N, C-alpha and C positions, 0 to 999 in steps of 0.2 A: 544785711549780713547773710552770707551763704550758709547752707546747712553745715558745710564742713568747717565753717568759721576759720578760713584760711589755713586749713590743714596742709602740712607738707608731708607727703607720703614717701616713705623709704621704698626703694625698689629691692625686693627680696631676690635671692638667687632663684634660678629656675627650678632647682631641686626642691628647695623649701616651698616654693609656690605650688608645685605639683603635689607634694606631700600634703600640703594644707587642703588643696582641692579634694584629694582622695579621702582625707579624713572627714571633711564636711559632707561629702557624698554618702559616706558610710553612716554618718549620723542621720542624714536625711532619709536614707532607706530604712534604718532602724525605726525612725519616727513613723514613717508610713506603715511599716509592718505592725507596730504597736497599735496604731489607730484601726487597722483592718481587723485586729483581734478584738476590738471593742473595749479595750481597757482604758484608753485615754479619752478625755472629752473631745468632741469634734472641733473642727476649726479649719481655716483656710490652709491649703497646702503650702508649705514654706519653700522658698527658693534657697538653694545652697548659699551659704554665707550671709545673705541678706535677710533670710527668714521671710517675715511678712511686712518688713519696713516700708515697702512700696505702697502698701495699703493705708498707711497712716501718715498724717501730718505730725511730724515729730514735735512741733511746737504746741500742738493741741491734740495729743494722741487719744484723749478721752472721747472726743467726738467720733473718731473712727472705731474705737472699741464699742461704743454704744450702738453704732450702726451694725457692727458685726454680731452683736448680741441678738439683734432682731432676726438674723439669718441662722445663727448657730445655736441659739438658746441661752439659758441662764448660766450654764457652765460650759465654757469653751476654751480651747487652746489657741494661743497665738505665739508666734516666734519673733522676739526682738533680736535680729541677727540669729546666731546659733542658739540663743537662750530660749528655752521653752517656758512660757508663762501661762498659768491658768487664770482666767478672768471670771469673776463672780458678778452676775448682773441681776438687778431686781431686788426689791425689799426682802421677800421671803427667803431667797437664796443667800443673800448677804447676812441676814440675821441668823439663819440656820448654821452658817459656817462660823461666824464670829461669836455667837452666843451659845448655841447648842453643841458646837464642836470647838469650844474655846481653846481647849488644851492643844488640839492638833493644829490650830491655825494661829496660835498666839505669838509665835516668833516673828521678829522683824527680818525682812530681807535687806541686809546691809549692803546695798549696791555700791559700786566703786566710789562714787562721789561722797556718799555718807561715811564710808570707811576712811576716806582721805580726811574728812572733817573731824571725826571724833575718835577714830581708832577703836571703836567698840565701847567707848566710855559714855557715861551720862545716862539719860533716860530714854530719849526718843529713838536712838539708833544703837541700841544695845540688846543683848539677849542673855539668857541663862541666869545664874545666881546674882551676878552683878546688877542686871536690869531689875530683878525682883527686889533686891535690897534697896536700890536707889529709888525705884518707884514707890515702894512702901514708905521709905523714909520721907520722900518728898510729900506724899499725900498726908501723912501724919503731921509733919512739920508745918506745911502750908495751912492745914486746918487749925493748928495751934496758934498761928498768927492771923487768924480771922478770915481765911479765904472763904468767901460765901457767907460770912456772918456779919453781925452788926458792926464789928470793928472795920471790916472792909467797906461796908456801906458808908460809914463816916468819912473814910479816906476818899472814896469815889465822889461823894457829895462835895467835899472840899476841892477836889480836882475839877469838878464840873464848874465851880466858880472861876477857877483860873482859866479854863478853856473858854468860857463865855466872855471873859475879859479880852482874850486874844481875838475872838471873832468880832467883838465890838470895835476893835481898833481899825478894822477894815472899812468901817462906816458905810456899810451897804455896797461897797464896790466888790467886783468879782475877784476871787482869790482861789488858790489851790488848797483844798481842805486836808491834803495828805499829811503834812507835817504836824500841824497842831493836834490832829486826832491821834496820830501815832505817838506823839510826845505825851499826850494826856494819859493814854492807856499804859504807856511804858512806865510812867511814874507810879501807877498802882502796883505794878510788878516790882519796881525798884524798892518801894516801901516794904513789900513782903519779903523780898530777898535781902535787902541791906538795912532796912529800918529808917530810910529817909528818902524824900523826893528830891528832884533836881529842877532848877530853872530851865525853861525850854531853850534858853540861849546858852546854857552851860556847854562849852565846846566839847568836853569829854563825853557828856551824856548825848549831845546832839550827834556827835560822830559815831557813837555806838549804835544809835537808832538808825542813822543813815546807812551805815555799812550793813546792818542786818537786813534792812529793806532791800538794798541792792543785791545782796547775796540771794535772797529768796526769789527775786526777779530773775536772776541769771540761772538759778537752778532749774527753771522750766524751759530754758532755751533749747532749740534743736541740737546745738552742738554738744550740750551736756547730755542730752538723751543719747546722742551718738557715742559720747565717751563712755557712758554706762554700758553700752552694747559692745564697744571695742575700746577697752581701757588703754591699750597701747597708744591711742591717739592723744592722750592727755597733754603731754608736754608741748604739743603743737597747737593746742587750742587756746585762743586768747581768753575766752570766758573761763576756762578751767584755771588758768594762771591768775586771773582777776579774783576768782572766788577764793583761791588759796591765800592770796595776799590780804584780802579783806578779813578772812577768818584768822589769820595770824595776828593782824593788828588788834582785832577784837579780843583774842585770847590774852594778849599782853595787857590790854586795858583791864580785863576782868581779873587777871593775876594781880595787878597793881591795887585794885580796889580790895581784893581779898586780903592782900598783904597788909594794907592799911587797917582793915578791920581786925586783923590778927593782933596788931600792936595794941589795940584798945579793947581787946576781948575781955568780957567779964562773964564767966560761965553762969553766974547767978542772975544775970540780967541780959538774956539774949535779945538782940534787936531784930532778928529775922532769920531766914533760912541759912544764910552764910554763917552766922554766929552759932547756930545749932549744929551745923555740920562740923565746924572747927572744934566745938566743945566735944562732940562725939569722937572726933579724930584724936583730940588730946587725951581723952579718957582711955581710949584703946591703947595709945602709945604708953601711957603711964602704967597700964596693966600688963605691958609686955606682949600684947597681941600683935602677931605678924600677919595672920591670914585675915586681912581686913579689906573691905571695899572702900573704906573711907580714906582715900588717898587724893593727892593733888589733881591728878588727871580727871577723876570723877567729879570733884567739886567744880572745876573749871567748865567741864562739859555740861554738867547739870545746870549750872547757872546760865550758861549760854543757851541751852535748850529751853529753859523756863522763860528767860527774858525774851527770846525770839517768839515763842508760841504766844506769850502774853501780850506781845507788842503787835505782831503782824496780823494774827487772826482777828483779834477784836477791832483793831484799828481799821482793817480792811472792811469788816462788816459794817462799821459805822459809816465809812465812805460810801458803801453801796446804799445804805439807808437814806442818807441825805440826797444822793443822786436820784434815787427812786422817788423821793418826795418832790424834787424839782421836776422830774419827768412826768409825774402824775399829780398835778396840783389838786384835783378833786379828792384824792385820797389824803393828801396833806391837810386839806380843809377839814375832813372828818376827824383826823387825829387831833388837830388843834382845838376843834370844837369839844371833843371829849375831854381833853386835858383841861380846857377852860372851865367846863361844867363841873368836873370832879375835883380838880386841884386848885383852880384859880391862880393866884400869884404866889402861893406858898411853895416851899421846897417839896419836890416829889420825893417820896420814900418807897422803898421796896414793897412795903405792905399795901401800897396803892395799886399794885399790879392787878389784883383781883377785881378792882373797880374800874379798870381801864381795858376791857376786853378787846376793843377794836385796835387800840394802840399795841397791845400785846400780840394780836393777830398779825399786824403789819410787821412787827419785828420778826416774828417767826417766818412769815412769808418772804421777808427779805433774806433771811438765812437760807431758806429753801431755794429760792430762785438764784441767788448769788452763787451758791454751789462752789464755795471758794477752794475746797480740796477735792476736786472731782474724782481722783483716783485713790483717795485716802493716801496712806503711805504703804508701800508694798509689804506683804507678809511672806512667810515661808513656812511650809509644813514641817512640824517637828518630828513627824513619823508618818509612815504610810497610812492613808485614810481612804476608805471607800465612801464616797460622797455622791448622793443622788445617782447611784449606780455606776459611777466612774471611779477608777483607781487613780488617786493622786499620790505619787510617791514622796517619800521623805526628801526634804530639800528642794521641793518645787516652789518656785516663786509664784505668789498669788496676789492678784490685784482685786480688792473689793471695790467695785466701780460705783462710788457713791453718787455720781451723776445719774446713774440708772435707777437709784433708789429715790432720790429727790425729784426725779422726773418720771417715775414709774407710772405709766398710763393706767395701770390697774389699781393704783392707790390714790391718784390725784385727778380731780375732775378736769382741770385745765393746766396740765403740768408745765407748759411752756409760756404761760401768761402770769403776770404779777396779779395775784388774786387773793387778797386777805380773807375772803370767804372760805378758803380752805380750812381755816382755823376757827370758824364761827358756826354755831348751830342756827336753826330757824328763828330763835329768839334773840340772836345777837350775842349769845354767851360764848366765851372762849372754850374750844374743845381741843384736847390733845390728839395728835395723830401718830400712830405707831410707826409709820414710815418716815417720820421726821428724825433723822439721825445725822445732823450736820457735823457732830463731833465724833462720828464713827460709833462703834459699839464693841462690847466685849472687853477683854482685858487690856486692849490697846486704845480704848477710848480716851479722849483728851482728859488728863487729870485735872485740868483747870476749868472744866465745864461750868461748875457752879459759879465761879468767879466771873467767867465770861458772860454768863446769862445776866448776872447782876449788873455788870458794867454796861452791857448793851441797853438794858432797860433804863438805867439811871442817866447815862449820857444822852441817849436818844430822846427821851422824854424831856429832859432839861433843855436840850437844844431846841426842840420843837416848841417848848413852852415860851422861849424867848425870841426865836427868830423865824422868819418866813424865808424859805429857800427857793431860789428861782435861777434860771439860766442867766448868763451875762447879757447885757444889752445887745440886741441884734441876733441873738440865738433863741430859737424857739424850743419848746418842749420836744418836738419831733426831732430836732437836731441833736439832742443829747443821745449819745451812743452807749448802748448797754453791752457792746461787745467787750469781753474782758481782755485785759492785757496779758501777754505771755508771762508765765511765772509758775513756780511751784504752788504758790497761793494766787488765786485768780483775783487780781485787783481790777477795779474799773479802769478803762482807758483814760489817759490824761484829760482832765477837764477842770473848769473853774465854775464856782457858784457864787451867787450873791446871797448874803445873809442879812436881811433887813430886820431891824428890831420889831418884835411882834407885840410885846406888851409895854 
């Protein structure tokens, strides 16, 4: 597919074209003047209209930005078309911005595709009082329903059993791990959101997961990056139209599920997040409150946000984990030896983590190397801020380049190699690393981090306890490709694995 994704360009009038060129040249000159005064962070000189797009691979812009950081430093300016963006690179800089200057950098830059999808509602792509209320309500409610607690552990362990059964049905033959893993982790979020799990073959559930996965893959394509730079191209882009169609179908499915739950709602026995939201909405309506954030658009967008984040991120990380075990069998050997010595054949529990330091290190190193959200999600400054000697004005788009944190050469001994020793001391004990922030940091850090950590540990150890993972017949470990597929979330490239019963 071409970068333009079959864009059909309109031919503007000569007057309009000349006026646009003059306007962009003025912006360009003003930008150059500002940099000469030393106010803006440095960066490559932009071209009129295109900015610095020619320096970047739009399907993998994080690679180009990482290279630019080596030339221009940890705070630099890059232009996506006419839009100026400040990039933050390296652990110390990203932490300083998102944690030490949390208030100035907390807002989300709701770029065109996110605005199209949510209209500023929900949790992930919202700002202001609505975002604060929804995020606070989500954190409180999710904790109430066991997110990261014993209740969640029991549900995950139950789902581990269902997932193992699915893997066993392949009888050691090669298969794509994508859907069973995504369906398994989706069910954990489904229980927290709705109070019940779904069969992997349930058409409504399967369709919701499949469409969510496809949407996140399309969001990272070059044509959508182009759309975010030049929104007027939207209606001509096939990927944009496809995303809108997928999102509309998912919204209707979510509305149907919410409507069904509303009919059986018992405020005294809330089944999950949706029931809690509906109860709060009902109470506010009965009290005559009109200035409320608890409306239908917010519940639909919040459910969609939480379901997507809880499905795609964790499922993707588990896919990377199994692929890396097949790629590096000697590391898989050590993981399985430790699990066998410590756990044996009994069910793995969260409390076992402290006694499985090597396995824990492998899980952390998988998250670090996989780097599934390399540019985080874009922020925007809420007010003027002087940062590391540079003036970043209110409303400036900011990219915390997480790939530069997880591969920071000043923080990691071998940043580009899969090396579990990054998280082990000389005695083989697990050690935390400050630069390990795969869930981002500050006020926009992933609200489901605790649940994700629990899922990764229980699913990964349970699968390694029961199966030996290897490439398909005729494929060697060297043939397994670690190049990520294009997407907003970096999935492994398409592949199959064999899961042979281990115990």
